[in-house]
N, C-alpha and C positions, 0 to 999 in steps of 0.2 A: 263682681270679683272673681267667680269661678269662671265666667266666660272670658275675662281677660287671662287667666292662666292656661286656658284651653287655647286661645289665640297664639300666646307666646310658645307653648309647647309644639302646636302644629307648625308654625313658622321655624321653630328651631329643629324639629325633625325633618322639615322639607330641606333646610340647608345641610343637614347632615346627610340626608339621602343623596342630594346633590354631590356633596363631597365624596360619599362612599362609592357613587357611581363613577366619578372622575377617577378615583383611585383604582377601582376595578378595570376600568378603561386602560389606564397606564399599564398596570400589571399584565393585562392581556395583550397589549401591544408589544410588551417585552417578551412574552412567550413567543408570539408569532414571529419576532425577529430572530430566535433561534432556528427557525426553519430556512434561514437564509443558507445558500451554499457555502459561504464563508467559514461555518461552522461544522461542515460535513468532513469528517476523514474519508479519504479515498486511497487506494494503493495506487502505485504507479502502473501504467499501462506498458507492457512490453511489446516491441516489435521484432526482435531478432536476438539471436545468440550468435556472436561473431568469434572467429579464431582466426588468429595470424601468429606467425613465429615470432617469438620475443626479440631474437637476435637482428632480424633483418625486415621485419614487417610483412614477409611473404605470406600468401594465402595458401601456400603449397605446404600441407601440414606434414612434418617429418617425425619419426619416433627417435627418442633418445635425446631430444633438444626441448627446451621450454617453449610453452606455447601460451599466449595470452587469450583467455576468454573474456568476453565482455557481454553482459546482459544488457541490451540497449532499450533505454526507456524511450517510448514514443510520446509519452505524457508523463510528467512528473506526479508523485503522489502529494498529498495535502494532509496536514494535520497528523502526522505519525511520529511517534515516539520511539522506543528502543526497537532495533530491527537486528534480527540474526540471519545469516545467509549459510546455507549448507550445501556444498557441491559434492557430487557423486558421479561414478561411471558404471556403466555395464558394458563389458565386465570390468571388475575392480581390479584384478591381478595386474601387477606391474604398472601401476599408476600412482603418481605422486601429486598432491595439490598443495599449493599455497595460497589459500584464499584470503580476500580482503576480510577485515573484522567487520562485525556489525557495529552500528553507531545509532545516535539518535538522528533519525532520517531527515527530518525539517532543518537540521543544522549541517548536514552534509549530504545532499540528495544525489549524489554521483551515481553513475552506472556501477552496478556490482561487478567486480572481476576475481578471476582466479588465474594463477599461473599453474599449469598442469605440464606433466612430462609422462608420455607414454613410452614405455620400454619396448613395446613391440607393435609392428604395423597391424592394421586391422580397422574394422568399423566399430565404434564406440558410440553409445548413447550417453551424453553429458546431461545431467539433471542439476538445475540450481533451484532450491527451495528457499523461498524468503518468507519470514514471519514478522509481520508489522504490528506492534502495539500501537493502539490508536489514542487520539487526544481530543476527538471530537465526536459529534454525532455520526450514525452509521450512514455513510454516503452511499456505499455499494450495498444494495439491499439483498442480492444474492449473487452466488458465483456463475461460473460458466467456463467453457473451454473455446479457444480460438486457435485455428491453424496458422503457423507463420507463413509469410508470403511466399517463400521458396518451397512449401510443401514438404519440408523436411524435419519438422518439428511442430510443437504445440505450446501453448501457455494456458494454464488452468488456474482460475481465480475462485477462492472459497472464503466464505464469511463463517468464523468459527466462534460460537457462543451468543449469547443474547445481550443482556445489560453490559457485561464486561466482554465485548467482542473484539476479535483481532481478525487481520487478513493473512491468509496463506496464499502464496503465488508460486507455482511450480512451473518452470520453464524447462522443455525437453528438447533436445536437438541430436541428431546423428551426424557424426564426422568420420570421414576416412582418412586415416593416418598412413603415410607410406613408410 
């Protein structure tokens, strides 16, 4: 009778071990699926900051008239939530901005824009800083700086924070206003 209980117990434990191993395998497979790029948050990659006269689309930039600035995305971001854009110039005196408001990036992934007017001619550095709250795993592991193709500006990517991280992208370019 004791041998019969032992046989039943060992066969029962064997079935449980197989069942536990199968459950563990499924759970492990679920965690490795999270390593897929589909779950990675990534900031957009910017290729340029363009400017044209709002009235006629000319690229000859004139003081006293509105100019449309566009941060051109070479590659869209992914799994991004709340976004804020801050535009500034150096020098700041005599410059007015009407920037596009931030939004949930994945719902409205258009190029960020600012309508700007310079009161005086001169050379100005325009800066657009974008902060992207993330909705996925950290796709960009570390930041860096890239020069724009025309050599007249740069874009810097930064990862801020650890577990609750965000991306900060700073795009800078110089413009001559007549």
